[in-house]
N, C-alpha and C positions, 0 to 999 in steps of 0.2 A: 291424591293423585300423587303420580309417581314423578318426580322431579325430571328423571331422565327422559320423560314424554312432553316436557312443555317445549313449545316453539319447534316441534316436530310435524313435517306437512306428511297427511296419509298417501301411502301408494300400494298399490295393486301389483301383483305379478303375474303373469300371462304364462302359464307352464309350469306344471308339477312334477318334473323329471329331474334327473341327477344334475342338469344344470342349475336348475332352480336352489338345489340346496347350497350351491356355492353363491349365487347371487343373494341369498338369504343372507349370509355370513357375511359378505362386501356391505350391504345395507344395513346389517345390525352395527358393524364396525364404523360404518361412517357417519352415523349419529344425525343427519339431516332428515331422514324419512324413517315413518314408523310403518310396518307393514300391517296393512287393515284385513288382507287375506289373498288367496291365491284362485285364479281362473284356471281350470282344467277341464278334462274332460267330464260329459254329463254325470257318468256313472261313480264319479269322485265326490259329486256333492255329498258334503256333511262331513267327508274324511279331512285328517290333518296331514300338512306336511311340516314337520319339525315345530309341530305345534299351533300352527296357524292354518285357519279351517278353510276349507273350498269353498267358496262363496257363490259359484257360478262356473258357467262354461262360455265360448267364446258368444254364443248368441245372446248373453247378459251382457254383453260389454259397453253398449248403448245405456242401459237400464243402469248400470254400475257408475258410470262416468257422469251421472248426474248427481252423487253424492261424494264420489273420490276420483277426480280428474286425471289423477298422476299414476302411470303404469309404467311397469318394465316388463319387457319382454323376457322371460326367463326361459324360453322354450331354446333347447339346443340346437346347434348346426354343423354338420360336417358336409354330407353330400349336397344339399340341397338348401337354400335361404328361402324357397318358396313360402314356407309356411310361418316364418318369420314376416315376411313382406306384407302375408294376405292379413297377418293381426295388426299390423303396422297400419296399413290402411284402413280397416275397421274401428282402430282407437282415433285415428285422425276423423273419419266419417262422423264418431260419436263424439267430437269437438274436444278429445281427451288430451292430456301433455304426456310427452315422453320425454323427460329429465334426462341429462347425463348425470351419469351414477360414477363415481371415482373413489375406492379403494384409497382410505388414509396411509394405508401402507405401500401405495403406488406413487410413482413420481410423472408428474405430465409437467411439462414445461408450461411456463405462462406465455411463449410464445408459440405453443401448438395450439391447433383448432380442433374440437370435437362438435360433431353435428347431434342433432338429439337423439336421445334413444340409446346412444352407445354405453358401454360399461367398459371401466377399465379395474381388471381384478388385481388382488394380491401381488406387490413386488415387480408389477409391470412398470415399463418404462417408456414414455412417450417424448420424443426429444425435441428440440427447438426447431420450428419451421413444419413441424410434421402436420398433416392432416387428416384426420379421421371423419369417414362419411357417416350417414344415416345408420342407426341400429347396428353398429357392429359390435363384436365382444372382442377386446384385447385382453386374452387370457394370462392367468397366473403366470409371472416371470417372463412375458412376451417381450420383447424389446422393438419398437417401432423409431428409426432412428431418424436424425434431420433431415428434413425437407423430405419425407416419404409420403406418397400419398394412398390412401387405403379408401378403395370404393364403398358405396354403399352396400349395406348386408354381407360384410365378410365377416367372417371368424378367424381372429391370427391367436392359435392353440397355444398350450403352453409352454412356454422356453423357445418359442421360433424367435428367428432373428430377420427382422427386415431392416437393410442396411441404408444407407444414406442416399436419398435422391429416387429410391424405387417408386415405382407408380404401378399399384395393384387395383384392377378394374373391380366391378362390383359384383356380386353373390361368388367369391371367391374364398376357399379354406385353405389355410396353411398350416400342415400339421406340427404336433410337437416336436421340436427340437430341429426344424426346417432350417435352413440359412437360404436367405437370398442376397446374391452379391448387390454391390453398389450399380445405381443407375440402372438398372433394369427394369423393363416393362412388362407385365403380366396382365393379357387380355381378360375379360370378362369371363364367370362360369369356368373357372379351375380350381380344381382339388390338387393340390399338394401334398403327398401323403408324408406322415410323420418321419423325421430323419432324412430326408432330401436335401439334396443341394443343387439349387439354381444357380447357374453361371451364363446363362444365356437368356435373351428375350422368349416369352412364350406368346405366340401370336394366335395360336388355336385352342379353343375351348377343349377342355377333356380332365382326365385323370393322371396325375404323374406322380413316376416313383424314383425313388434311388439316386444313386452316386455311382457313375454318371445318371442324370437324369433322364427319363425316356417316357413316352406317352403310353400308356397300358389300354385307357379306354377313351 
């Protein structure tokens, strides 16, 4: 028996695309879970993702949960979180668990709160009093500052900066290197494109871009 696998719990990753590759690395580095396989499209059955077998598709989640109740949603998210929410609901209906996964190379304050299914990736920082909602992605080098609130099914992308006491609604995407200023409120279903600067509250859902920020969709 491989001593590195002793006391590890099995986990299945749902979604075998590019985001999955990064999730695999976080799980492997963390050492708490052993990846039992990947759930992906039906036509991918029998193939491998970084050496891990594709063992089923979304319709197999209930069956797979009987032997391996732990799941991580490794489907990516940019414009819409609908796919991630649909998978979350399937896992919960099957009685599965969605543990929080945190890279050993990230920092999460003991005074922060992370809801189930969220992943905090390499070199991310979640500071004191921050609250992260269901099934969020806090991607590599992202900063979520003190007392910030991130709603369910959000993706805070690489090197994005969410400053103190910001409130971001559900189903939002904050692109790479985007900065959200202190004490701002961002409504649900917003996409903030990469490199944007947010200095005012956003009350209308849509796609926003730029410095100064403007609504483009």
